[in-house]
C-alpha positions in Angstrom: -42.1 35.7 -35.8 -44.2 35.2 -32.7 -44.1 38.4 -30.6 -45.9 36.8 -27.6 -43.4 35.8 -25.0 -43.6 32.1 -24.0 -43.5 31.0 -20.3 -40.0 29.5 -20.6 -38.5 32.7 -22.4 -36.6 35.5 -20.7 -38.3 38.9 -21.0 -37.0 40.9 -24.2 -35.2 43.3 -22.0 -32.9 40.5 -20.9 -33.1 38.3 -24.1 -32.8 40.9 -26.8 -31.5 44.1 -25.2 -28.9 42.3 -22.8 -30.1 44.3 -19.7 -29.0 42.6 -16.5 -31.3 42.3 -13.4 -29.9 44.6 -10.6 -32.5 44.9 -7.9 -36.1 45.2 -7.0 -36.9 48.5 -5.2 -39.7 48.3 -2.8 -41.1 51.6 -1.3 -42.3 51.4 2.3 -43.4 54.0 4.9 -42.2 52.7 8.2 -38.5 52.7 9.5 -36.7 49.3 9.1 -33.9 48.1 11.2 -30.6 48.9 9.7 -31.8 51.5 7.2 -29.4 54.1 6.1 -30.3 57.6 5.3 -29.0 59.0 1.9 -29.6 62.6 2.8 -28.5 64.0 -0.6 -31.2 61.8 -2.1 -33.9 62.2 0.6 -34.2 58.4 0.9 -33.7 55.7 3.4 -32.4 52.3 2.1 -31.7 48.9 3.3 -31.4 45.2 2.2 -29.6 45.8 -1.1 -26.3 44.3 0.0 -27.7 41.3 1.9 -30.8 40.2 0.0 -30.1 37.1 -2.0 -32.7 38.3 -4.5 -31.6 42.0 -4.8 -34.4 43.5 -2.9 -33.9 47.0 -1.6 -36.3 48.7 0.8 -36.8 52.5 0.2 -38.4 55.1 2.4 -38.6 58.5 1.1 -38.3 61.8 2.9 -41.1 64.4 2.6 -38.8 66.7 0.6 -37.6 63.9 -1.8 -38.3 65.1 -5.3 -38.8 61.8 -7.2 -42.2 61.3 -9.0 -44.9 59.9 -6.7 -45.1 56.7 -8.6 -41.4 55.9 -7.6 -42.4 56.6 -4.1 -45.4 54.2 -4.1 -45.0 51.5 -6.7 -42.1 48.9 -6.7 -39.6 49.1 -9.5 -37.3 46.7 -11.2 -33.8 48.0 -12.0 -31.5 46.7 -14.8 -27.9 47.3 -15.3 -27.2 48.5 -18.9 -24.0 48.9 -20.9 -25.1 52.2 -22.5 -27.8 54.3 -20.7 -28.3 56.7 -23.6 -28.9 53.9 -26.0 -31.2 52.1 -23.5 -33.4 55.2 -23.1 -33.9 55.7 -26.9 -37.8 55.5 -27.7 -38.7 55.1 -24.0 -40.9 57.3 -21.9 -38.5 59.0 -19.4 -39.7 59.4 -15.9 -36.5 60.6 -14.2 -33.8 62.0 -16.6 -30.3 60.6 -16.6 -28.3 61.7 -13.4 -25.4 60.7 -11.5 -26.2 60.1 -7.8 -22.7 59.0 -6.9 -19.3 58.6 -8.6 -19.2 56.0 -11.3 -23.0 55.5 -11.8 -25.5 57.1 -14.1 -29.2 56.4 -13.4 -32.5 57.1 -15.1 -36.1 55.9 -14.7 -38.5 55.0 -17.5 -42.3 54.3 -17.3 -43.4 51.2 -19.1 -47.2 50.5 -19.1 -47.5 52.3 -15.7 -44.6 50.6 -14.1 -41.4 52.5 -13.1 -38.1 50.8 -14.4 -34.6 52.0 -13.2 -31.8 51.7 -15.5 -28.2 52.0 -14.2 -24.9 52.4 -16.1 -21.7 51.7 -14.2 -18.3 53.2 -15.2 -16.2 50.4 -13.7 -17.1 47.2 -11.8 -14.8 48.3 -8.9 -16.6 51.6 -8.2 -18.7 51.2 -5.1 -22.4 51.9 -5.4 -23.9 54.6 -3.1 -25.5 51.8 -1.0 -22.5 49.5 -0.5 -21.8 50.7 3.0 -25.1 50.5 4.5 -25.8 48.0 7.3 -28.0 44.9 6.9 -31.7 45.2 7.1 
């Protein structure tokens, strides 16, 4: 079997593992119109609800304890059915945690790139970002 991905093929995370694209998190350093401060996480976010491409702008407080790579390098986020299974054999950057009701999150590191994995309890449970204004 050819292990090199062809240009017309989905990445293995989608094709073989069934992960679903959720968003692209882009760190930035200047305030943006409409950003919302998630004080408990130490991050300002905007764009998630309105971007047709799933782009979320993220600005981190000084005291935010996420690894520096998450604060400086864009990350892809995927929704997964089973977070624990998705983490098996992966290099964990941020251990599984629950930043809000109904969602578990973890970050892995893949060839120097941060990847966020999210597991949702139920589709009707709002995400912590759902009430933020437009960016």
